[in-house]
DRENPAVEX-162465 format. One line per 2 residues: number of its first residue (from 1); their letters; for each residue x negated, y, z negated of N, C-alpha, C. Coordinates in steps of 0.001 Angstrom, whole numbers, padded with zeros to 6 digits. Layout:
N
NUM	A	X:Y:Z:X:Y:Z:X:Y:Z ~ ... .
This chain:
352
1	MS	022683:-021901:002867:023094:-020632:002265:024264:-020858:001304 ~ 024212:-020200:000168:025219:-020429:-000860:026528:-019735:-000526 .
3	QF	027635:-020448:-000799:028960:-019849:-000599:029243:-018747:-001609 ~ 028427:-018681:-002668:028667:-017689:-003710:027887:-016391:-003498 .
5	WS	027049:-016354:-002479:026295:-015126:-002200:027225:-014015:-001738 ~ 026835:-012774:-002058:027518:-011630:-001472:027261:-011625:000030 .
7	ES	028166:-011035:000792:028014:-011014:002243:026713:-010338:002658 ~ 026343:-009281:001945:025119:-008564:002300:023878:-009433:002142 .
9	VH	023902:-010359:001181:022751:-011227:000948:022530:-012157:002137 ~ 023604:-012603:002753:023477:-013474:003923:022724:-012787:005054 .
11	QL	022816:-011469:005118:022208:-010721:006223:020759:-010333:005946 ~ 020297:-010496:004705:018954:-010035:004361:017871:-010914:004969 .
13	KP	016767:-010279:005352:015557:-010972:005788:014433:-010541:004858 ~ 014219:-011267:003773:013284:-010826:002727:011851:-010680:003232 .
15	YI	011126:-009824:002557:009703:-009628:002817:008941:-010890:002430 ~ 007944:-011247:003225:007108:-012405:002935:005734:-011900:002498 .
17	PG	005390:-012025:001230:004094:-011528:000753:002957:-012419:001205 ~ 001745:-011891:001094:000572:-012697:001393:000478:-013876:000456 .
19	EQ	-000050:-014962:000963:-000136:-016203:000195:-000997:-016035:-001052 ~ -000507:-016578:-002163:-001264:-016633:-003412:-001510:-018102:-003728 .
21	PK	-002553:-018704:-003140:-002783:-020139:-003299:-003125:-020518:-004733 ~ -002745:-021716:-005108:-003023:-022226:-006455:-004332:-023013:-006513 .
23	VS	-005033:-023066:-005376:-006284:-023814:-005292:-007437:-022916:-005703 ~ -008368:-023428:-006490:-009523:-022649:-006925:-010643:-022732:-005894 .
25	NL	-011664:-021915:-006096:-012868:-021910:-005255:-012596:-021493:-003811 ~ -011562:-020706:-003594:-011284:-020151:-002277:-011831:-018736:-002197 .
27	IK	-012241:-018326:-001017:-012562:-016928:-000766:-011289:-016301:-000218 ~ -010663:-015477:-001013:-009318:-014971:-000727:-009400:-013560:-000132 .
29	LN	-009229:-013488:001190:-009338:-012209:001897:-008048:-011918:002665 ~ -006910:-012200:002016:-005634:-012099:002731:-004632:-011121:002143 .
31	TN	-004891:-010572:000960:-003883:-009709:000332:-004439:-008356:-000103 ~ -005604:-007987:000390:-006185:-006658:000143:-006369:-006337:-001334 .
33	EN	-006618:-007363:-002120:-006938:-007123:-003525:-008372:-006606:-003649 ~ -008636:-005922:-004720:-009971:-005396:-004972:-010894:-006546:-005385 .
35	PY	-012077:-006662:-004785:-012969:-007763:-005159:-013668:-007561:-006495 ~ -013537:-006354:-007067:-014204:-006044:-008325:-013181:-005961:-009460 .
37	PP	-013590:-006182:-010683:-012646:-006159:-011808:-012159:-004741:-012096 ~ -011096:-004619:-012886:-010610:-003288:-013264:-011637:-002542:-014103 .
39	SP	-011402:-001268:-014281:-012245:-000450:-015148:-012354:-001079:-016535 ~ -013558:-001165:-017084:-013696:-001677:-018457:-012864:-000877:-019453 .
41	KA	-012702:000409:-019193:-011886:001232:-020087:-010413:000830:-020021 ~ -009968:000426:-018840:-008583:-000031:-018706:-008377:-001337:-019470 .
43	LA	-009326:-002250:-019334:-009222:-003522:-020055:-009267:-003316:-021565 ~ -010117:-002388:-022006:-010211:-002102:-023441:-008906:-001512:-023961 .
45	AI	-008286:-000637:-023181:-007021:-000025:-023601:-005925:-001072:-023733 ~ -005907:-002021:-022805:-004906:-003092:-022865:-005136:-003975:-024085 .
47	QT	-006390:-004301:-024339:-006710:-005148:-025495:-006351:-004458:-026802 ~ -006641:-003170:-026886:-006329:-002420:-028107:-004824:-002362:-028350 .
49	AT	-004061:-002262:-027251:-002605:-002132:-027378:-001904:-003466:-027587 ~ -002657:-004551:-027506:-002058:-005878:-027708:-001986:-006149:-029203 .
51	NA	-000916:-005676:-029792:-000742:-005800:-031237:000739:-005905:-031574 ~ 001059:-005792:-032836:002440:-005991:-033292:003407:-004952:-032743 .
53	DL	002894:-003820:-032258:003777:-002785:-031725:004484:-003210:-030448 ~ 004087:-004336:-029868:004777:-004829:-028671:006215:-005261:-028979 .
55	KL	006566:-005325:-030248:007956:-005638:-030597:008885:-004462:-030284 ~ 008292:-003271:-030064:009064:-002059:-029799:009178:-001801:-028301 .
57	YP	010259:-001159:-027907:010398:-000765:-026506:009306:000243:-026139 ~ 008869:000241:-024888:007861:001220:-024464:008496:002594:-024238 .
59	DP	007658:003575:-024049:008122:004913:-023695:008830:004834:-022343 ~ 010114:005161:-022258:010835:005032:-020991:010315:005961:-019900 .
61	NS	009610:007004:-020287:009095:007965:-019314:007623:007764:-018973 ~ 006951:006869:-019697:005513:006626:-019467:004739:007940:-019422 .
63	DI	004983:008785:-020418:004420:010138:-020408:002892:010148:-020388 ~ 002263:009198:-021077:000796:009166:-021104:000248:008940:-019701 .
65	LK	000847:008018:-018970:000396:007740:-017610:000692:008910:-016678 ~ 001872:009477:-016800:002207:010633:-015951:001210:011768:-016170 .
67	QS	000813:011970:-017415:-000144:013041:-017705:-001500:012740:-017078 ~ -001936:011485:-017127:-003214:011112:-016520:-003199:011333:-015007 .
69	IA	-002081:010963:-014370:-001949:011169:-012922:-001908:012653:-012601 ~ -001139:013411:-013397:-001048:014852:-013181:-002409:015520:-013346 .
71	NY	-003165:015112:-014345:-004502:015671:-014560:-005418:015359:-013378 ~ -005340:014146:-012885:-006223:013729:-011797:-005957:014545:-010533 .
73	YD	-004682:014808:-010247:-004327:015484:-009000:-003949:016956:-009188 ~ -004160:017475:-010400:-003858:018880:-010678:-002385:019183:-010395 .
75	LD	-001520:018380:-010982:-000085:018537:-010835:000556:018728:-012202 ~ 001832:019023:-012205:002625:019034:-013426:003290:017669:-013559 .
77	TA	003547:017225:-014772:004155:015912:-014959:005543:015825:-014318 ~ 006215:016962:-014138:007519:016962:-013481:007407:016605:-012002 .
79	QV	006175:016572:-011486:005937:016216:-010084:005491:014774:-009929 ~ 005596:013975:-011003:005081:012602:-010986:006181:011624:-011409 .
81	FV	006254:010512:-010681:007181:009424:-010989:006391:008125:-011008 ~ 006689:007229:-011936:005959:005954:-012017:006935:004781:-011987 .
83	GN	006422:003624:-011538:007260:002437:-011470:006434:001177:-011409 ~ 007119:000047:-011342:006471:-001265:-011297:005886:-001524:-009911 .
85	GS	004683:-001063:-009709:004061:-001195:-008405:004665:-000216:-007417 ~ 003935:000092:-006367:004465:001035:-005391:005667:000452:-004653 .
87	DE	005824:-000877:-004643:006990:-001461:-003991:008285:-001044:-004697 ~ 008287:-001036:-006013:009481:-000570:-006722:009687:000920:-006508 .
89	VL	008597:001688:-006525:008699:003123:-006272:009272:003368:-004882 ~ 008808:002593:-003909:009334:002728:-002547:010809:002325:-002485 .
91	AH	011169:001263:-003183:012570:000833:-003181:013474:001942:-003697 ~ 013074:002583:-004796:013860:003697:-005325:013859:004869:-004348 .
93	TF	012752:005063:-003651:012659:006149:-002679:013630:005926:-001528 ~ 013684:004713:-001015:014618:004410:000071:016047:004697:-000351 .
95	QA	016388:004290:-001561:017761:004465:-002019:018079:005917:-002364 ~ 017125:006611:-002966:017392:007967:-003455:017233:009044:-002390 .
97	LL	016283:008842:-001460:015892:009946:-000578:015978:009654:000912 ~ 016066:008396:001300:015930:008068:002724:017215:007553:003377 .
99	KH	018298:007493:002655:019554:007007:003212:020429:008176:003632 ~ 020508:008391:004946:021271:009516:005502:022002:009054:006756 .
101	DK	022850:009918:007278:023589:009575:008500:022640:009439:009684 ~ 021667:010330:009773:020693:010259:010852:019665:009180:010518 .
103	PL	019029:008593:011514:018154:007442:011253:016852:007806:010549 ~ 016408:006896:009716:015073:006949:009147:014091:006496:010216 .
105	LF	012975:007218:010373:011976:006874:011376:010722:006306:010710 ~ 010204:005218:011266:008891:004709:010864:008305:003899:012019 .
107	PD	006998:003632:012005:006345:002965:013137:006850:001541:013354 ~ 006696:001073:014591:007107:-000302:014891:006140:-001316:014294 .
109	IT	004888:-000919:014140:003893:-001761:013479:003478:-001042:012214 ~ 003903:-001554:011076:003667:-000877:009810:003941:-001848:008675 .
111	YS	004059:-001330:007471:004338:-002167:006308:005690:-002854:006505 ~ 005684:-004182:006505:006889:-004920:006888:007970:-004933:005810 .
113	FY	007731:-004280:004676:008782:-004153:003667:009796:-003066:004050 ~ 009408:-002122:004907:010310:-001017:005232:011650:-001486:005809 .
115	PV	011647:-002339:006840:012948:-002803:007340:013719:-003645:006333 ~ 013007:-004294:005406:013677:-005073:004362:014467:-004136:003450 .
117	YC	013847:-003036:003033:014561:-002054:002213:015773:-001506:002955 ~ 015604:-001251:004256:016718:-000719:005039:017878:-001718:005062 .
119	GL	017554:-003006:005185:018606:-004012:005150:019275:-004099:003791 ~ 018475:-003998:002735:019005:-004099:001376:019933:-002941:001042 .
121	YD	019563:-001738:001478:020322:-000544:001116:021187:-000010:002262 ~ 021300:-000802:003327:022151:-000429:004467:021768:000940:005026 .
123	IN	020479:001078:005347:019951:002334:005866:019760:002226:007370 ~ 020292:003188:008078:020115:003268:009525:018679:003698:009832 .
125	YK	017980:002946:010684:016589:003294:010964:016256:003097:012436 ~ 015163:003708:012841:014653:003589:014212:013140:003475:014141 .
127	TI	012575:002488:014821:011122:002338:014828:010528:003098:016009 ~ 009394:003722:015757:008688:004507:016764:007418:003750:017155 .
129	PL	007254:003370:018416:006087:002574:018812:004771:003310:018580 ~ 003791:002582:018056:002425:003099:018046:001945:003206:019490 .
131	DN	000950:004043:019740:000438:004162:021100:-000423:002943:021447 ~ -001015:002963:022619:-001777:001800:023086:-003012:001518:022241 .
133	DF	-003462:002517:021485:-004611:002345:020592:-004169:002052:019162 ~ -002885:001759:018974:-002301:001456:017659:-002325:002663:016723 .
135	CI	-002249:003848:017283:-002231:005075:016482:-000822:005651:016403 ~ -000537:006369:015317:000715:007103:015171:000579:008425:015900 .
137	NI	001507:008706:016791:001558:009997:017491:002694:010800:016875 ~ 002368:011837:016132:003408:012569:015396:004379:013288:016322 .
139	DD	003971:013550:017572:004900:014186:018509:006104:013289:018777 ~ 005921:011981:018628:007023:011047:018848:008092:011158:017766 .
141	YN	007767:011856:016678:008713:012012:015573:009479:013334:015661 ~ 009255:014052:016739:010005:015286:016963:011344:014956:017605 .
143	QE	012171:014278:016856:013498:013878:017309:014416:013831:016102 ~ 015690:013702:016364:016679:013697:015291:016368:012596:014286 .
145	NG	016321:012967:013004:016055:011976:011967:016603:012427:010626 ~ 016841:011458:009766:017249:011746:008402:016071:011823:007462 .
147	AI	014977:011130:007828:013758:011119:007023:012691:010366:007822 ~ 011449:010445:007328:010308:009799:007976:009457:009138:006898 .
149	IF	008940:007938:007201:008014:007280:006282:006985:006494:007069 ~ 005756:006514:006615:004717:005631:007162:003544:005595:006194 .
151	PN	002761:004507:006252:001554:004448:005430:000441:005255:006078 ~ -000395:005840:005259:-001591:006510:005753:-002750:006190:004799 .
153	PN	-003739:005386:005259:-003841:004713:006547:-002682:003726:006756 ~ -002393:003494:008049:-001305:002579:008367:-001702:001140:008043 .
155	AP	-000714:000319:007797:-000938:-001110:007566:-000102:-001888:008587 ~ -000664:-002898:009215:-001948:-003534:008905:-003125:-003046:009755 .
157	TG	-002990:-001911:010444:-004051:-001490:011363:-005244:-000857:010662 ~ -005008:-000144:009555:-006079:000555:008847:-006404:001923:009406 .
159	IG	-005693:002349:010437:-005967:003635:011085:-005249:004753:010328 ~ -005976:005835:010040:-005414:006938:009269:-005207:008196:010087 .
161	LG	-004375:009084:009556:-004164:010407:010126:-004841:011448:009251 ~ -005338:012511:009881:-005947:013602:009142:-004911:014494:008494 .
163	LN	-005363:015264:007520:-004460:016129:006754:-003793:017176:007637 ~ -004507:017717:008600:-003923:018717:009497:-002777:018131:010310 .
165	TI	-002934:016888:010723:-001884:016224:011497:-000639:016010:010651 ~ -000822:015599:009412:000318:015401:008517:001016:016728:008237 .
167	ET	000230:017785:008082:000839:019093:007853:001673:019530:009056 ~ 001203:019259:010249:001979:019582:011448:003293:018811:011460 .
169	LL	003240:017543:011071:004459:016740:010988:005446:017354:010003 ~ 004957:017804:008864:005821:018435:007861:006433:019727:008391 .
171	QN	005633:020502:009084:006128:021752:009654:007189:021508:010725 ~ 007041:020406:011451:007996:020079:012513:009291:019472:011983 .
173	NP	009285:019047:010700:010462:018387:010117:010801:018979:008755 ~ 011070:020284:008692:011275:020942:007393:012542:020495:006662 .
175	NS	013489:019907:007381:014759:019509:006765:014841:018009:006497 ~ 013729:017325:006643:013697:015886:006399:012664:015562:005322 .
177	VV	012982:014595:004474:011975:014094:003549:010934:013309:004344 ~ 009670:013600:004099:008565:012875:004726:007804:012149:003621 .
179	VI	007778:010826:003696:007105:010012:002689:005804:009472:003281 ~ 004695:009782:002628:003392:009266:003026:002986:008203:002013 .
181	DE	002902:006982:002472:002612:005823:001630:001094:005610:001625 ~ 000440:006014:000545:-001021:006054:000502:-001642:004901:-000292 .
183	AY	-001193:003702:-000039:-001729:002551:-000772:-003228:002386:-000574 ~ -003738:002826:000603:-005147:002594:000934:-005936:003892:001111 .
185	ID	-005421:004980:000619:-006018:006287:000897:-007409:006453:000318 ~ -007733:005730:-000731:-008995:005953:-001446:-010208:005313:-000782 .
187	FG	-010019:004692:000365:-011131:004019:001041:-011580:004751:002295 ~ -011382:006064:002321:-011879:006847:003443:-010929:007888:003985 .
189	GE	-009699:007901:003512:-008733:008894:003978:-008707:010122:003080 ~ -007877:011079:003464:-007707:012309:002688:-006253:012396:002243 .
191	SA	-006027:012398:000937:-004667:012374:000408:-003896:013638:000780 ~ -002601:013437:000994:-001707:014556:001297:-001189:015236:000032 .
193	VS	-001642:014812:-001136:-001159:015396:-002387:-001361:016912:-002412 ~ -002438:017387:-001809:-002726:018823:-001829:-001661:019641:-001107 .
195	LI	-000816:018994:-000307:000229:019703:000437:001551:019801:-000316 ~ 001627:019118:-001454:002893:019068:-002188:003400:020454:-002577 .
197	HQ	002495:021340:-002998:002915:022667:-003457:003508:023494:-002323 ~ 003103:023232:-001093:003569:024004:000060:004818:023423:000703 .
199	YP	005010:022107:000561:006086:021446:001298:006978:020659:000336 ~ 008138:021222:-000011:009033:020559:-000964:009677:019286:-000417 .
201	NL	009506:019015:000873:010066:017805:001477:009064:016649:001525 ~ 007874:016825:000921:006833:015805:000961:006825:014955:-000305 .
203	LV	006830:013641:-000121:006642:012707:-001232:005453:011811:-000890 ~ 004501:011718:-001813:003314:010880:-001631:003402:009720:-002612 .
205	VQ	003258:008496:-002106:003351:007289:-002929:001987:006609:-002965 ~ 001557:006223:-004158:000282:005523:-004318:000449:004323:-005253 .
207	TL	-000610:003528:-005356:-000602:002328:-006184:-001940:002176:-006896 ~ -001927:001516:-008022:-003166:001177:-008715:-003625:-000243:-008380 .
209	SK	-002925:-000897:-007452:-003235:-002284:-007120:-004508:-002445:-006309 ~ -004847:-001453:-005493:-005962:-001606:-004556:-007236:-000963:-005101 .
211	SR	-007320:000338:-005035:-008568:001014:-005380:-008890:000948:-006861 ~ -007890:000723:-007708:-008158:000628:-009147:-008023:-000786:-009679 .
213	AL	-007933:-001759:-008776:-008062:-003178:-009125:-007076:-003641:-010194 ~ -005849:-003127:-010147:-004856:-003507:-011145:-003617:-004121:-010504 .
215	AG	-003821:-004935:-009462:-002688:-005561:-008778:-001859:-006409:-009731 ~ -002518:-007034:-010706:-001809:-007881:-011652:-001014:-007119:-012691 .
217	LR	-001253:-005813:-012806:-000555:-005003:-013805:000750:-004421:-013259 ~ 000831:-004242:-011926:002013:-003728:-011237:002344:-002302:-011654 .
219	VG	001580:-001350:-011151:001819:000061:-011430:001699:000857:-010133 ~ 002723:001637:-009832:002692:002542:-008695:003259:003875:-009102 .
221	FA	003079:004885:-008251:003602:006198:-008614:003866:007033:-007364 ~ 004712:008039:-007538:005027:008979:-006470:004783:010388:-006976 .
223	MG	004445:011276:-006044:004182:012676:-006383:004889:013560:-005373 ~ 005539:014592:-005867:006270:015489:-004988:006946:016595:-005768 .
225	HP	007779:017356:-005068:008533:018441:-005704:009425:017872:-006812 ~ 009598:018588:-007919:010432:018084:-009009:011832:017645:-008583 .
227	DL	012403:018286:-007554:013732:017877:-007093:013703:016455:-006518 ~ 012657:016126:-005770:012523:014771:-005242:012320:013769:-006382 .
229	IQ	011473:014152:-007342:011198:013275:-008474:012467:013009:-009273 ~ 013284:014018:-009448:014526:013833:-010198:015474:012871:-009488 .
231	GL	015455:012885:-008161:016258:011926:-007418:015818:010506:-007708 ~ 014510:010291:-007777:013979:008969:-008101:014330:008571:-009534 .
233	VR	014245:009534:-010464:014561:009252:-011863:016025:008827:-012015 ~ 016911:009470:-011279:018341:009133:-011358:018574:007682:-010941 .
235	VK	017894:007253:-009891:018028:005864:-009451:017392:004923:-010473 ~ 016187:005275:-010930:015494:004433:-011919:016330:004233:-013173 .
237	DS	016889:005314:-013687:017656:005236:-014924:019023:004587:-014734 ~ 019413:004373:-013486:020633:003623:-013197:020324:002151:-012918 .
239	FN	019051:001819:-012938:018607:000461:-012607:017844:-000180:-013757 ~ 016806:000524:-014259:015981:000013:-015348:015294:001193:-016011 .
241	SY	015770:001566:-017175:015243:002767:-017826:013892:002544:-018489 ~ 013431:001286:-018556:012105:000977:-019115:011267:000251:-018057 .
243	PL	010858:000919:-016991:010203:000208:-015886:008806:-000299:-016195 ~ 008034:000434:-016984:006663:000027:-017272:006511:-000374:-018740 .
245	DK	005858:-001518:-018949:005626:-001926:-020327:004455:-001134:-020915 ~ 004257:-001274:-022203:003242:-000486:-022903:001835:-000792:-022412 .
247	LA	001535:-002071:-022175:000192:-002442:-021732:-000107:-001862:-020357 ~ 000876:-001910:-019463:000691:-001356:-018128:000478:000154:-018187 .
249	TL	001258:000823:-019010:001144:002279:-019117:-000236:002699:-019606 ~ -000706:002068:-020683:-001986:002471:-021262:-003168:002017:-020403 .
251	GA	-003078:000824:-019844:-004151:000354:-018975:-004277:001201:-017726 ~ -003150:001553:-017120:-003162:002382:-015916:-003677:003780:-016214 .
253	AA	-003277:004336:-017350:-003742:005680:-017717:-005257:005687:-017892 ~ -005785:004663:-018536:-007239:004581:-018726:-007961:004431:-017400 .
255	AM	-007367:003678:-016475:-007971:003519:-015150:-007991:004842:-014395 ~ -006919:005612:-014502:-006879:006922:-013838:-007929:007857:-014436 .
257	DD	-008188:007730:-015714:-009144:008619:-016383:-010600:008247:-016090 ~ -010835:006996:-015689:-012206:006533:-015468:-012624:006809:-014020 .
259	KT	-012935:008056:-013739:-013246:008471:-012373:-014576:007898:-011886 ~ -015539:007768:-012793:-016854:007275:-012385:-016779:005851:-011858 .
261	YF	-016130:004966:-012608:-016006:003569:-012178:-015211:003484:-010877 ~ -014142:004239:-010776:-013293:004268:-009583:-014105:004660:-008348 .
263	TE	-014877:005727:-008463:-015672:006201:-007324:-016714:005175:-006903 ~ -017374:004567:-007887:-018424:003592:-007587:-017867:002363:-006865 .
265	TC	-016768:001818:-007344:-016233:000605:-006731:-015659:000892:-005344 ~ -015023:002028:-005169:-014512:002383:-003836:-015662:002482:-002837 .
267	QR	-016757:003100:-003248:-017894:003250:-002343:-018505:001896:-002005 ~ -018551:000994:-002965:-019077:-000350:-002690:-018220:-001055:-001643 .
269	II	-016913:-000897:-001726:-016009:-001519:-000761:-016189:-000884:000619 ~ -016317:000428:000660:-016527:001122:001940:-017820:000650:002593 .
271	TS	-018879:000522:001795:-020162:000053:002328:-020040:-001365:002876 ~ -019370:-002249:002138:-019170:-003620:002604:-018320:-003650:003872 .
273	RD	-017332:-002785:003946:-016488:-002725:005144:-017315:-002357:006375 ~ -018196:-001369:006210:-019015:-000935:007339:-019960:-002038:007802 .
275	VL	-020524:-002767:006843:-021418:-003871:007192:-020645:-004989:007892 ~ -019473:-005342:007353:-018659:-006394:007952:-018211:-005994:009352 .
277	YS	-017841:-004752:009516:-017430:-004228:010830:-018545:-004454:011852 ~ -019758:-004083:011481:-020901:-004228:012380:-021199:-005698:012672 .
279	DM	-021192:-006526:011632:-021503:-007939:011808:-020480:-008644:012695 ~ -019211:-008287:012558:-018183:-008922:013375:-018223:-008430:014817 .
281	QK	-018584:-007162:015006:-018766:-006665:016367:-019856:-007458:017094 ~ -020912:-007789:016391:-022005:-008562:016990:-021544:-009951:017408 .
283	LG	-020463:-010439:016788:-019914:-011740:017148:-018872:-011637:018264 ~ -018680:-010426:018783:-017767:-010235:019903:-016373:-009789:019543 .
285	FD	-016111:-009505:018271:-014785:-009049:017864:-014543:-007597:018274 ~ -013315:-007304:018637:-012858:-005926:018805:-012132:-005546:017522 .
287	IL	-012532:-004436:016906:-012032:-004075:015579:-011515:-002645:015604 ~ -010335:-002436:015051:-009792:-001085:014966:-010547:-000295:013893 .
289	PS	-010702:001018:014092:-011373:001830:013073:-010551:001873:011793 ~ -011157:001496:010681:-010411:001345:009431:-010821:002374:008389 .
291	QA	-009805:002915:007700:-010010:003733:006512:-009416:003039:005286 ~ -009261:001734:005388:-008641:000950:004314:-009636:-000064:003758 .
293	NF	-009178:-000887:002834:-010046:-001922:002281:-009847:-003238:003024 ~ -009597:-003130:004316:-009474:-004285:005201:-009816:-003838:006618 .
295	IF	-010056:-004813:007479:-010237:-004521:008894:-009243:-005355:009693 ~ -008926:-004878:010880:-007959:-005516:011768:-008701:-005858:013047 .
297	AT	-008892:-007147:013297:-009842:-007571:014329:-009245:-008635:015245 ~ -009689:-008613:016499:-009290:-009619:017470:-010511:-010047:018266 .
299	HP	-010496:-011285:018758:-011594:-011779:019581:-011062:-012085:020975 ~ -011728:-011590:022017:-011198:-011749:023378:-011148:-013188:023869 .
301	HH	-011872:-014092:023238:-011961:-015458:023752:-011450:-016522:022777 ~ -010925:-016084:021634:-010447:-017049:020638:-009130:-016559:020045 .
303	KA	-008168:-017465:019902:-006881:-017104:019333:-007026:-016832:017837 ~ -006374:-015759:017393:-006466:-015368:015980:-005935:-016463:015063 .
305	KT	-004834:-017074:015459:-004245:-018111:014610:-005187:-019293:014451 ~ -005886:-019650:015537:-006827:-020759:015483:-008015:-020430:014579 .
307	IA	-008500:-019175:014683:-009604:-018759:013817:-009177:-018811:012355 ~ -007977:-018306:012062:-007479:-018306:010680:-007382:-019727:010136 .
309	QS	-006896:-020658:010952:-006785:-022044:010513:-008162:-022658:010271 ~ -009107:-022335:011146:-010459:-022872:010991:-011143:-022307:009751 .
311	LR	-010928:-021027:009479:-011481:-020429:008273:-010896:-021079:007025 ~ -009624:-021354:007071:-008972:-021982:005913:-009588:-023341:005618 .
313	EQ	-009925:-024074:006666:-010565:-025374:006486:-011914:-025247:005794 ~ -012507:-024039:005883:-013787:-023797:005218:-013611:-023037:003906 .
315	GI	-012363:-022945:003441:-012097:-022331:002136:-012010:-020823:002149 ~ -011713:-020231:003321:-011594:-018774:003434:-010204:-018447:003977 .
317	IV	-009457:-017609:003261:-008098:-017266:003682:-008058:-015817:004155 ~ -007561:-015615:005384:-007325:-014287:005933:-005859:-014218:006352 .
319	RH	-005393:-013038:006756:-003974:-012862:007095:-003786:-012798:008608 ~ -002864:-013616:009094:-002473:-013580:010500:-000991:-013288:010581 .
321	FE	-000614:-012352:011448:000780:-011979:011628:001297:-012536:012951 ~ 002538:-013005:012942:003132:-013549:014155:003844:-012492:014992 .
323	AT	003942:-011267:014488:004708:-010227:015163:004136:-009900:016539 ~ 005021:-009540:017443:004618:-009136:018786:003670:-007938:018713 .
325	RI	002734:-007881:019628:001705:-006851:019763:000510:-007084:018837 ~ 000700:-007755:017712:-000432:-007908:016793:-000743:-009371:016482 .
327	NM	-000102:-010315:017193:-000325:-011726:016879:-001689:-012229:017328 ~ -002443:-011375:017993:-003809:-011750:018374:-004845:-011197:017403 .
329	YL	-004366:-010541:016345:-005253:-009903:015377:-005275:-010641:014039 ~ -006391:-010502:013339:-006521:-010949:011962:-006729:-009726:011069 .
331	RI	-006057:-009729:009927:-006330:-008708:008922:-007192:-009353:007843 ~ -008361:-008773:007642:-009339:-009361:006727:-009652:-008374:005613 .
333	SI	-009325:-008738:004389:-009626:-007881:003242:-011136:-007837:003010 ~ -011606:-006718:002487:-013031:-006571:002197:-013333:-007212:000857 .
335	GT	-014210:-008211:000882:-014605:-008888:-000349:-015935:-008372:-000855 ~ -016528:-009083:-001765:-017873:-008751:-002228:-018858:-008962:-001084 .
337	PQ	-020063:-008405:-001174:-021059:-008672:-000130:-021279:-010164:000091 ~ -021269:-010939:-000979:-021479:-012378:-000860:-020321:-013031:-000098 .
339	AC	-019099:-012609:-000393:-017940:-013166:000304:-017969:-012807:001785 ~ -018363:-011582:002083:-018448:-011158:003481:-019533:-011939:004235 .
341	ET	-020641:-012202:003574:-021711:-012990:004198:-021227:-014412:004495 ~ -020497:-014997:003548:-019956:-016340:003758:-018977:-016348:004924 .
343	LI	-018156:-015301:005015:-017208:-015171:006123:-017940:-015141:007462 ~ -018986:-014349:007565:-019731:-014225:008813:-020363:-015561:009200 .
345	KA	-020913:-016269:008243:-021502:-017586:008519:-020427:-018545:009054 ~ -019244:-018498:008442:-018157:-019359:008884:-017707:-018983:010291 .
347	LK	-017602:-017696:010568:-017177:-017256:011901:-018190:-017671:012968 ~ -019478:-017552:012643:-020508:-017981:013585:-020330:-019453:013924 .
349	SI	-020051:-020256:012916:-019848:-021687:013122:-018614:-021944:013987 ~ -017533:-021231:013705:-016275:-021444:014437:-016407:-021005:015898 .
351	LS	-017007:-019848:016129:-017108:-019301:017478:-018088:-020070:018363 ~ -019016:-020750:017718:-020005:-021496:018501:-019495:-022885:018878 .
């Protein structure tokens, strides 16, 4: 550790992202990327914008993208905030809206960046255990808190909450900001965006990395009451007033506008997920019900870490977590039908 680091840096435990191997010809099912390419309209918009105008600064407000998001969800642009991936949007959210005297609440098994943000911004937090079925019980959040955040569907379990349940949570916590992190909502869940008009304490965060296949572009956004959005803008403009470049703004806007391609690719992933779920059950796996573009699976007679290592030897990468309660599970991203078939063949070989 460097003697020149700030004291706070010594205490940080950074987030560890999924592996991005430099080896080719791998079947990569470890980071929940979309197996299909981005919308052709998004690629065309990026290509068209790749010209001499890149010498100019981009629109600091990304108004074109905000309008596309607002149109898609029937919102006003004052209810939309954009940033470099949902991780940056979440970082600004933690700093702007979730730092209070009372603790921030989130599940004990969830997106592992949450405690990292709390460490970075010195936020008091308390984790709420998932139940024995790895589900969020909203009654457990009926306690003193400064704010609440969780993914829906949750990660890495893939289990989602219904809209009525989220509304009950909002009603039970009218004086707390409730952040619903919807990175995987488009694969079978129901977005809470429709509740924004009724609940000024609700912030919904989404990303274009998963369902719109733009992980390499780094675009995320938040939707909520204009007062919440203004809090995020104040932090953004105190940190980086030009968060999105021109190519990202135009490519993301085109992707939001291409509803037909979006719907088709999401359905293909859902269909592949259902087939993979069934095929793995036949091999003896226990799998949590998923509304995401991944499944969370364990085998009663084989260690998850051993399976992951054996798959890697066959050129297939999946995600294994060492955390307590879930170290017997594998998180497997949904690939193309061909990739899923190869995975099943490999698993049959390993289990036999």
